[in-house]
C-alpha positions in Angstrom: -17.8 13.2 2.7 -17.0 14.7 6.1 -17.5 11.5 7.8 -15.1 9.5 5.7 -12.4 12.2 5.7 -12.6 12.3 9.5 -12.2 8.5 9.8 -9.3 8.7 7.3 -7.5 11.4 9.2 -8.0 9.8 12.6 -6.3 6.6 11.4 -3.5 8.4 9.6 -2.5 10.9 12.3 -1.5 8.4 15.1 0.5 6.4 12.5 2.4 9.5 11.4 3.2 10.4 15.0 4.4 6.8 15.7 6.7 7.1 12.8 8.6 9.9 14.6 9.7 7.6 17.4 12.2 4.8 17.6 10.6 1.4 17.8 11.4 -0.7 20.9 11.4 -4.0 19.0 11.5 -5.1 15.4 8.5 -6.8 13.9 9.0 -6.9 10.1 6.2 -6.9 7.6 6.2 -9.7 5.0 7.8 -8.5 1.7 5.7 -9.5 -1.2 7.3 -10.0 -4.6 5.2 -8.8 -7.5 4.7 -11.4 -10.3 8.0 -13.3 -10.1 7.5 -14.5 -13.7 7.7 -10.9 -15.1 9.7 -8.4 -13.0 11.0 -9.9 -9.7 10.3 -6.5 -8.1 8.9 -6.0 -4.6 5.7 -4.1 -4.0 7.6 -1.1 -2.5 9.9 -0.8 -5.5 7.7 -1.2 -8.5 6.6 2.1 -10.1 3.0 1.1 -10.2 0.2 1.4 -7.7 -0.3 -2.1 -6.4 -2.4 -3.8 -3.7 -1.3 -7.3 -2.7 -3.7 -9.4 -0.6 -2.1 -12.4 1.2 -3.7 -15.8 1.8 -4.3 -14.9 5.5 -6.1 -11.7 4.6 -8.2 -13.5 1.9 -9.4 -15.9 4.6 -9.8 -13.3 7.3 -11.8 -11.0 5.1 -13.8 -13.9 3.8 -13.0 -13.1 0.1 -15.1 -15.8 -1.6 -15.0 -14.1 -5.0 -13.2 -11.1 -6.6 -16.2 -8.8 -5.9 -15.4 -9.1 -2.1 -12.2 -7.0 -2.8 -14.5 -3.9 -3.1 -13.5 -1.4 -0.5 -10.2 -3.0 0.4 -8.5 -2.0 -2.9 -8.5 1.8 -3.5 -10.7 2.9 -6.4 -11.6 -0.7 -7.3 -15.4 -1.3 -7.8 -17.1 -4.4 -9.1 -20.9 -4.0 -9.0 -22.6 -7.3 -8.1 -25.2 -8.4 -10.7 -27.9 -10.8 -9.9 -25.9 -13.6 -11.6 -22.5 -14.3 -12.9 -23.4 -13.7 -16.6 -21.3 -10.6 -16.7 -19.0 -9.1 -14.1 -18.0 -5.5 -14.5 -14.6 -4.3 -13.1 -13.8 -0.6 -12.7 -10.5 0.7 -11.7 -10.1 4.5 -11.4 -13.3 4.9 -13.3 -12.2 2.8 -16.3 -14.5 0.0 -17.1 -17.6 -0.9 -19.0 -20.8 -2.7 -18.1 -21.1 -4.6 -21.4 -18.7 -5.7 -24.1 -15.0 -6.6 -23.7 -13.6 -5.9 -20.2 -11.2 -3.0 -19.6 -9.4 -4.7 -16.7 -7.5 -7.9 -17.2 -7.8 -11.0 -15.0 -5.2 -13.7 -14.7 -5.4 -16.9 -12.7 -2.1 -18.9 -12.4 -0.7 -16.9 -15.4 -3.8 -17.8 -17.6 -5.8 -14.8 -18.8 -9.5 -14.9 -18.4 -10.9 -12.9 -21.4 -14.6 -13.2 -21.0 -16.5 -11.1 -18.4 -18.7 -14.1 -17.8 -15.7 -16.1 -16.3 -14.2 -13.7 -13.7 -16.8 -14.1 -11.0 -15.8 -17.5 -9.7 -15.5 -19.2 -6.3 -12.1 -18.6 -4.7 -11.4 -22.0 -3.2 -7.7 -22.1 -2.2 -5.9 -18.9 -3.0 -2.3 -18.0 -2.1 -2.3 -14.3 -3.1 -4.2 -11.7 -5.1 -2.5 -8.7 -6.8 -4.3 -5.7 -8.1 -2.2 -3.4 -10.4 -3.9 -0.1 -11.2 -3.2 1.7 -14.5 -2.5 0.3 -18.0 -0.2 -2.8 -18.0 0.1 -3.5 -21.8 3.9 -3.5 -21.9 4.0 -6.6 -19.7 0.7 -8.4 -20.0 -1.9 -9.6 -22.5 -5.1 -8.0 -23.9 -7.3 -5.3 -22.5 -5.4 -4.1 -19.4 -6.3 -0.5 -20.1 -7.7 0.1 -16.5 -5.4 -2.4 -14.7 -4.9 -6.0 -13.9 -6.0 -8.5 -11.2 -3.8 -11.5 -10.7 -4.9 -14.6 -8.7 -2.3 -17.2 -7.6 -3.2 -20.6 -6.2 -0.7 -22.7 -4.2 2.0 -24.7 -5.9 2.6 -28.4 -5.3 4.9 -28.8 -2.3 7.5 -31.3 -1.2 5.5 -32.8 1.7 2.2 -34.8 1.7 -0.6 -32.9 3.3 -4.0 -31.3 2.9 -6.8 -29.3 4.4 -10.6 -29.4 4.6 -12.9 -26.5 5.4 -16.6 -26.6 6.2 -18.6 -23.4 6.3 -22.3 -22.9 7.1 -24.3 -19.7 7.4 -27.9 -18.4 7.6 -30.0 -18.7 4.5 -28.6 -22.2 4.2 -25.3 -21.0 2.9 -23.0 -24.0 2.6 -19.4 -24.2 1.4 -16.9 -27.1 1.4 -13.3 -26.5 0.3 -10.6 -29.2 0.3 -7.1 -29.7 -1.1 -4.4 -32.3 -1.0 -0.8 -32.2 -1.9 0.8 -35.3 -3.4 4.6 -35.3 -3.8 5.1 -38.2 -6.3 8.9 -37.9 -6.6 11.4 -35.2 -5.7 11.0 -33.7 -9.2 7.2 -34.2 -9.7 4.3 -33.1 -7.5 0.5 -32.8 -7.8 -1.9 -30.5 -6.0 -5.7 -31.2 -6.1 -8.4 -28.9 -4.8 -12.1 -28.7 -5.0 -15.1 -26.8 -3.6 -18.9 -26.9 -3.4 -21.0 -23.8 -2.5 -24.8 -23.5 -2.1 -27.2 -20.9 -0.9 -31.0 -21.0 -0.7 -31.0 -17.3 -1.7 -31.9 -14.1 0.2 -35.1 -13.2 -1.6 -38.4 -14.8 -2.5 -40.3 -14.5 -5.8 -43.8 -13.4 -4.7 -45.4 -14.9 -7.8 -44.5 -18.6 -7.1 -42.6 -18.6 -3.7 -39.3 -19.6 -5.3 -35.9 -18.2 -4.5 -34.6 -16.4 -7.6 -31.0 -16.2 -6.3 -30.7 -19.8 -5.1 -27.5 -21.3 -6.5 -25.1 -24.2 -6.5 -21.5 -24.1 -7.6 -19.0 -27.0 -8.1 -15.4 -26.4 -8.9 -12.1 -28.3 -9.0 -8.4 -27.8 -10.0 -5.5 -30.1 -10.7 -2.0 -28.6 -10.7 1.1 -30.5 -11.6 4.7 -29.3 -11.4 7.7 -31.2 -12.9 11.3 -30.2 -12.8 12.9 -32.0 -15.8 16.4 -30.9 -14.9 18.3 -28.0 -13.3 17.3 -25.6 -16.0 13.9 -26.7 -17.2 10.7 -27.0 -15.3 7.0 -27.4 -16.4 3.7 -26.6 -14.8 0.3 -27.8 -16.0 -3.0 -26.7 -14.4 -6.6 -27.4 -15.3 -9.7 -26.1 -13.6 -13.4 -26.7 -14.1 -16.4 -24.9 -12.6 -20.1 -25.6 -13.0 -22.7 -23.3 -11.5 -26.5 -23.3 -11.5 -28.8 -20.4 -10.4 -32.5 -19.9 -10.5 -32.5 -16.4 -11.9 -32.1 -12.7 -11.1 -33.5 -11.1 -7.8 -34.6 -7.9 -9.6 -37.7 -6.0 -8.7 -39.5 -2.8 -9.8 -37.9 0.3 -8.2 -39.9 3.4 -7.5 -37.5 6.3 -8.2 -39.9 8.8 -6.5 -40.1 7.0 -3.1 -36.7 5.3 -3.5 -38.3 1.9 -2.6 -38.2 -1.6 -4.1 -41.2 -3.7 -4.6 -41.1 -7.4 -3.9 -39.5 -9.7 -6.5 -42.5 -10.7 -8.6 -42.2 -12.3 -12.1 -44.1 -15.2 -13.6 -41.6 -17.0 -16.0 -39.2 -19.5 -14.4 -35.7 -18.4 -15.0 -32.2 -19.7 -14.7 -28.5 -19.2 -15.4 -26.3 -22.3 -15.9 -22.5 -22.0 -16.6 -19.8 -24.5 -17.3 -16.2 -23.2 -17.5 -13.0 -25.1 -18.3 -9.5 -23.7 -18.2 -6.3 -25.4 -19.1 -2.7 -24.0 -19.0 0.8 -25.4 -19.7 3.9 -23.4 -18.8 7.6 -24.0 -19.4 10.4 -22.1 -17.7 13.9 -22.5 -19.0 17.0 -20.9 -17.3 19.7 -20.0 -19.8 23.1 -18.6 -18.9 22.2 -14.9 -19.5 18.4 -14.9 -19.5 15.3 -16.9 -18.7 12.6 -18.1 -21.1 9.0 -18.7 -20.4 6.5 -20.3 -22.8 2.8 -20.4 -21.9 -0.1 -21.9 -23.7 -3.7 -22.1 -22.5 -7.2 -23.0 -23.6 -10.6 -22.0 -22.1 -14.2 -22.8 -22.9 -17.2 -21.1 -21.5 -20.6 -22.7 -22.1 -23.7 -21.1 -20.5 -27.4 -21.0 -20.8 -29.4 -17.9 -19.8 -33.2 -18.0 -19.7 -34.8 -15.0 -18.1 -38.1 -13.2 -17.7 -36.6 -9.9 -18.8 -39.6 -7.7 -17.9 -39.5 -9.0 -14.3 -43.2 -8.6 -14.0 -46.1 -11.0 -13.3 -47.3 -10.7 -16.9 -45.5 -12.1 -20.0 -43.9 -9.4 -22.1 -40.2 -10.2 -22.7 -38.4 -13.5 -22.3 -34.9 -14.2 -23.4 -33.3 -17.6 -24.1 -29.6 -17.3 -24.8 -26.9 -20.0 -25.2 -23.2 -19.2 -25.6 -20.2 -21.3 -26.5 -17.0 -19.3 -26.2 -13.4 -20.7 -26.7 -10.1 -19.0 -26.3 -6.5 -20.1 -27.2 -3.6 -18.0 -25.8 0.1 -18.3 -26.5 2.9 -16.2 -24.9 6.7 -16.4 -25.2 8.9 -14.1 -23.1 12.6 -13.6 -22.6 13.8 -12.0 -19.4 17.2 -10.8 -18.0 18.7 -12.5 -15.0 17.9 -10.9 -11.7 21.6 -10.1 -11.1 21.9 -8.0 -14.3 22.2 -4.2 -14.0 19.8 -3.6 -16.8 16.5 -5.5 -16.2 14.6 -6.2 -19.4 11.8 -8.4 -20.7 10.6 -8.9 -24.2 7.9 -11.1 -25.6 5.3 -12.2 -28.1 1.6 -12.6 -27.3 -1.2 -14.1 -29.5 -4.7 -15.2 -29.0 -7.6 -16.7 -31.0 -11.2 -16.5 -29.8 -14.3 -18.2 -31.1 -17.6 -16.8 -29.8 -20.9 -18.3 -30.7 -24.2 -17.0 -29.4 -27.8 -18.2 -30.1 -30.5 -15.8 -28.9 -34.3 -16.3 -28.9 -36.2 -13.2 -27.8 -40.0 -13.6 -27.2 -42.2 -10.5 -27.2 -45.9 -10.6 -26.3 -47.9 -7.7 -27.6 -51.6 -6.9 -28.0 -51.4 -8.3 -31.5 -50.0 -11.6 -30.4 -46.6 -13.2 -29.7 -43.5 -12.5 -31.7 -40.2 -14.4 -31.6 -36.8 -12.9 -32.7 -34.1 -15.3 -33.6 -30.5 -14.1 -33.8 -27.2 -16.0 -34.1 -23.7 -14.5 -33.7 -20.7 -16.4 -34.9 -17.6 -14.3 -34.2 -13.9 -14.9 -34.3 -11.2 -12.6 -32.9 -7.5 -13.0 -33.6 -4.9 -10.8 -32.1 -1.3 -10.5 -31.2 1.3 -8.2 -29.7 5.0 -7.6 -29.5 6.0 -6.0 -26.2 9.0 -5.1 -24.2 10.2 -3.2 -21.2 13.6 -2.3 -19.7 14.8 -0.7 -16.5 18.1 1.1 -16.3 19.4 2.2 -12.8 21.7 5.2 -12.4 22.7 6.5 -9.0 19.6 6.7 -6.9 17.4 6.8 -10.0 15.9 4.2 -12.3 14.4 4.8 -15.7 11.9 2.4 -17.2 10.7 2.4 -20.8 8.3 0.1 -22.5 6.6 -0.4 -25.8 3.8 -2.6 -27.1 2.6 -3.0 -30.7 -0.9 -4.4 -30.6 -2.8 -6.0 -33.5 -6.3 -7.3 -33.7 -8.9 -8.4 -36.3 -12.4 -9.6 -35.9 -15.0 -11.3 -38.0 -18.7 -11.4 -37.3 -21.3 -13.7 -39.1 -24.7 -12.5 -38.1 -28.2 -13.9 -38.9 -31.5 -12.4 -37.9 -35.0 -13.9 -38.4 -38.5 -13.2 -37.0 -41.5 -15.4 -36.4 -44.9 -13.7 -36.5 -48.2 -15.7 -36.7 -46.2 -18.9 -37.4 -44.5 -17.4 -40.4 -40.7 -17.0 -40.4 -39.4 -13.8 -41.9 -35.8 -13.2 -42.7 -34.7 -9.8 -41.5 -31.0 -9.5 -41.9 -27.6 -11.2 -42.3 -24.1 -10.1 -42.9 -20.4 -11.0 -42.6 -18.4 -8.0 -41.4 -14.7 -7.6 -40.6 -12.8 -5.2 -38.3 -9.1 -4.6 -38.0 -7.1 -2.5 -35.5 -3.5 -1.9 -34.6 -1.9 0.5 -32.0 1.5 1.5 -30.6 1.5 1.8 -26.8 4.4 3.5 -25.0 5.3 3.7 -21.4 8.0 5.6 -19.5 8.6 5.8 -15.8 11.2 7.5 -13.6 11.9 6.3 -10.0 14.0 7.9 -7.3 15.2 6.0 -4.2 16.6 8.4 -1.6 17.2 5.4 0.7 16.2 1.7 1.0 12.8 2.6 2.6 11.4 5.2 0.2 10.5 5.1 -3.4 9.3 8.1 -5.5 8.1 7.5 -9.0 6.2 9.1 -11.9 4.8 7.2 -14.9 3.2 8.1 -18.3 1.4 5.3 -20.1 -0.9 5.0 -23.1 -3.9 2.8 -22.7 -6.0 1.2 -25.5 -8.9 -1.1 -26.1 -10.0 -2.3 -29.5 -13.5 -1.7 -30.9 -16.0 -4.4 -31.7 -19.5 -5.5 -32.8 -22.7 -4.7 -31.0 -24.9 -7.7 -30.1 -28.1 -5.5 -30.4 -28.6 -2.7 -33.0 -31.4 -1.2 -35.0 -29.5 1.1 -37.4 -26.6 0.4 -39.7 -24.4 3.0 -37.9 -24.8 1.1 -34.6 -23.5 -2.3 -35.8 -20.0 -1.5 -34.5 -18.2 0.8 -32.1 -14.7 2.3 -32.2 -11.6 1.8 -30.1 -11.0 3.9 -27.0 -7.7 5.4 -26.0 -6.2 7.0 -22.9 -3.1 8.8 -21.6 -2.4 8.0 -18.0 -0.3 10.1 -15.7 0.7 8.8 -12.3 3.0 9.8 -9.5 3.5 8.0 -6.2 5.4 7.7 -2.9 6.0 4.3 -1.3 7.6 4.3 2.2 8.5 1.9 4.9 9.0 3.0 8.5 9.9 1.7 12.0 12.0 -1.3 10.9 9.5 -2.4 8.3 6.6 -2.3 10.7 4.8 0.5 9.0 4.1 1.0 5.3 2.5 4.1 3.8 1.9 4.4 0.1 0.3 7.4 -1.8 -0.4 7.8 -5.5 -2.1 10.5 -7.6 -3.4 10.0 -11.1 -4.9 11.8 -14.1 -6.4 10.0 -17.1 -7.3 11.7 -20.4 -9.7 9.3 -22.1 -10.7 9.6 -25.8 -13.7 7.9 -27.4 -14.8 6.1 -24.3 -17.0 3.1 -25.0 -20.3 3.8 -23.3 -23.5 1.7 -22.9 -26.8 3.2 -24.0 -30.2 1.9 -25.1 -31.1 1.2 -28.7 -33.7 3.6 -30.1 -36.7 1.3 -29.4 -35.5 0.7 -25.8 -35.5 -3.1 -26.2 -31.9 -3.7 -25.6 -28.6 -1.9 -25.2 -25.6 -1.2 -27.3 -22.1 0.4 -27.0 -21.3 3.8 -28.5 -18.3 6.1 -28.2 -18.3 9.3 -26.2 -16.0 12.1 -27.3 -13.7 12.7 -24.3 -13.6 11.8 -20.6 -11.4 12.6 -17.7 -10.6 10.8 -14.4 -8.4 12.1 -11.7 -7.9 11.2 -8.0 -5.6 9.7 -5.4 -5.0 6.5 -3.4 -3.6 5.9 0.0 -2.7 2.6 1.7 -1.1 2.0 5.1 -0.4 -1.0 7.2 1.0 -1.0 10.8 2.1 -4.0 12.8 2.3 -3.0 16.5 3.6 -6.4 17.5 3.2 -10.0 16.8 -0.4 -9.9 18.0 -2.0 -6.6 16.8 -2.0 -5.0 13.3 -4.1 -2.4 11.4 -4.5 -1.6 7.8 -6.4 1.0 5.9 -7.0 2.2 2.3 -8.6 5.2 0.8 -9.4 6.1 -2.8 -10.9 9.2 -4.4 -12.0 9.3 -8.1 -13.4 12.3 -9.9 -14.5 10.9 -13.3 -16.7 12.7 -15.8 -17.6 13.3 -19.4 -15.8 16.3 -20.9 -17.6 15.8 -24.3 -20.5 13.4 -24.8 -23.1 14.5 -27.2 -25.4 11.4 -27.3 -27.6 12.8 -30.0 -28.9 16.2 -31.4 -31.1 16.7 -28.3 -29.1 15.1 -25.5 -25.8 16.3 -24.2 -24.2 14.5 -21.2 -21.0 16.6 -21.2 -20.1 17.4 -17.6 -21.9 14.4 -16.2 -20.2 12.0 -13.8 -19.2 8.6 -15.2 -21.6 5.9 -14.0 -20.7 3.1 -11.6 -17.7 5.0 -10.2 -17.9 5.7 -6.4 -16.5 9.1 -5.4 -14.7 7.4 -2.5 -13.7 3.9 -1.4 -12.5 3.2 2.1 -11.5 0.1 3.8 -10.1 -0.6 7.3 -9.3 -3.7 9.2 -7.9 -4.6 12.6 -6.5 -8.0 13.6 -5.7 -9.1 17.2 -4.2 -12.4 18.0 -4.6 -13.5 21.7 -2.0 -16.1 22.5 -3.0 -18.8 25.0 -0.7 -21.0 27.1 -2.6 -24.2 27.2 -2.5 -27.6 25.4 -5.8 -27.1 23.6 -5.9 -23.7 21.9 -2.8 -21.9 20.4 -4.5 -18.5 19.9 -7.7 -16.7 19.3 -7.8 -14.3 16.3 -10.2 -11.4 16.3 -10.9 -9.4 13.1 -13.1 -6.4 12.5 -13.3 -4.8 9.0 -15.2 -2.0 7.5 -15.9 -0.9 3.9 -17.3 2.4 2.8 -18.4 3.5 -0.7 -19.2 7.1 -1.7 -22.1 8.2 -3.8 -22.2 7.1 -7.4 -24.6 7.2 -10.4 -26.1 4.2 -12.1 -26.4 5.7 -15.6 -24.9 8.4 -17.8 -27.9 10.6 -17.3 -27.0 11.1 -13.6 -30.6 10.8 -12.5 -30.6 7.6 -10.4 -27.9 7.2 -7.9 -26.7 5.2 -4.9 -26.0 7.2 -1.8 -22.9 6.5 0.3 -23.0 3.4 2.5 -20.8 1.3 4.7 -20.5 -2.4 5.5 -19.3 -3.8 8.9 -18.0 -7.3 9.0 -16.3 -9.3 11.7 -15.0 -12.8 12.6 -13.4 -14.7 15.4 -11.4 -17.9 15.1 -9.9 -20.4 17.6 -6.7 -22.0 16.4 -6.1 -25.5 17.8 -3.2 -27.8 17.0 -4.5 -29.2 13.7 -7.9 -27.5 13.6 -9.4 -24.0 13.4 -12.9 -23.1 14.5 -14.5 -19.8 13.7 -17.6 -17.5 13.6 -18.2 -14.8 11.0 -20.6 -12.0 10.2 -21.3 -9.8 7.2 -23.2 -6.5 7.0 -23.7 -6.6 10.8 -25.4 -3.2 10.9 -27.9 -4.2 8.2 -26.9 -1.4 5.7 -29.7 -0.7 3.3 -28.5 0.0 -0.3 -29.0 -1.2 -3.9 -26.5 -3.8 -5.2 -27.6 -3.0 -8.8 -29.9 -0.8 -10.8 -31.1 -0.5 -14.4 -34.0 0.7 -16.5 -36.0 -0.8 -19.4 -37.0 2.3 -21.3 -39.5 0.6 -23.5 -41.5 -0.4 -20.3 -40.8 3.0 -18.6 -39.7 1.1 -15.5 -36.7 1.0 -13.3 -35.4 -2.1 -11.5 -33.0 -2.8 -8.7 -31.6 -5.6 -6.6 -31.6 -4.8 -2.9 -28.8 -5.3 -0.5 -28.3 -8.7 1.1 -29.3 -8.8 4.8 -27.1 -9.4 7.7 -25.4 -12.8 7.4 -23.6 -14.9 9.9 -22.2 -18.4 10.2 -19.5 -20.7 11.5 -16.6 -22.7 10.0 -14.2 -25.5 10.9 -10.9 -26.1 9.1 -8.7 -29.1 9.5 -5.2 -29.6 8.3 -3.5 -33.0 7.9 
């Protein structure tokens, strides 16, 4: 704690002292507009805590997937599982390791509902925005904790393209390419694709294979067509196929805090195919704008895993999923020059989720197989709206969302023992929920460079069905609710060279959805805790000394704990810290561009960045924990006329920590995935 606070203060104090002096020259920061399709508000004016990451920063920081944002976005944490089967996202302590996500993800205005789709290769990205706090009055489903929006480039007016080749140790390979094709003045096409491979960082002692070896193929087609002066259309389709050997998990000794070598006997894999399509129409009427969006997604994956992770056969799971989602949204928005800014819309979705599970259990009495099928449909919709009214130096924003959702589950469960098939259970159950979600925000603008705001928002996430249960009362879990209170200061200094933003928050969380083991220990389920709280602060600053040198830093503090969580008659977790929520997150980066006066190299760019995570617990019992750790990364690139060459390194100090941890209570064992070792490599990028 003392170390991170010292670093934080040392970076903050010189910036505050600089802000007292008059700048000798003017070097303005880029002004980023937040979600032009919704609010047309700049980062420094919107009454929400927002982090916007530019294309240059994405490349400089080597953000290959969304988990790489850890540390650079205050109070964002995405623990990295062994595969992409599920990706958990936590913002300000709000999140869940299983079930429906609590943080929304949009890519090119298309919502990614399933947690198995959000960990994808970032091939060609223009900007990433992370909005913290509930966003239900503007966006789709399950944005109780916040929202991550990814934007890829739009088709442009000129022909061109780029190709990037990247190679690192452990045979890490990545190829990214894109090409822009302006067919006519009104119609353009942008194509991009990527291939990524790694041999893996670990070896399975049992057979010498690499459990985390993987290959990923992805591509995207984006078309933009302006039909006339008022109407334009955009169509985008993307596809990704990934294959991985398995999970690099090994037995963890909680007494000695050491990990044994990966050592399991059953060949394992995770294969995923993901298709995403979206069609968007924008119409500019005289007094307002209209947007109509429709999208379709399909996730098909296969998961075959030695789930005991031991050299003897005990558990083996074979699971196939086929999930589809259809989304429609219609919004009406006031013109940007209107005094009262408003937006109103309708949102609907339909999801079809099918899962076929085969679970093999080997006991002293012989093998047993459990067969389960889940055929679930979820239909939902919402009416939402938000308006902002300015008066003097103030602005009042009010929003409301009426959310509706219903779900149907068709479940079948059989067991095979000694060659005989025994029917265990089946049912068709229905769930239905609705909720009214208000939001109110007051902003004060003492001048053009300072924004003060306070916001109160209600958050909500519907309940659902458990995939594993052993008692009737565990078949379903209830919705969760929160009241979010936030206040913030956004400021710009020194002719837009320095920004400094501070926000504080308090979250009162009712019926939190918590993961716990089923009574037998062979599987997990979701239950509801009584009440939880999360409070903390976030600070972000950027300073551009001149055209060559700039610094940025972010700091997040979260104190999240159970106020009331009586797991059963003998176990009370009230007062325990919420799992997978680091106490602190810290990120700092420095860029220096050295200009050269020769005909070969335009400039050399140096980047050093550091990420730090405070202590956090792996489970609700607060027994196993990950102590604080930091990651040092760096790269250097040489910019030529049409080409860029570079070197990069990750975890240069060889930090030792666990990327993930879990227990299998029926085996009385703990497991972990160790940190990836120091990585380094080189790249070449060509533009044409």
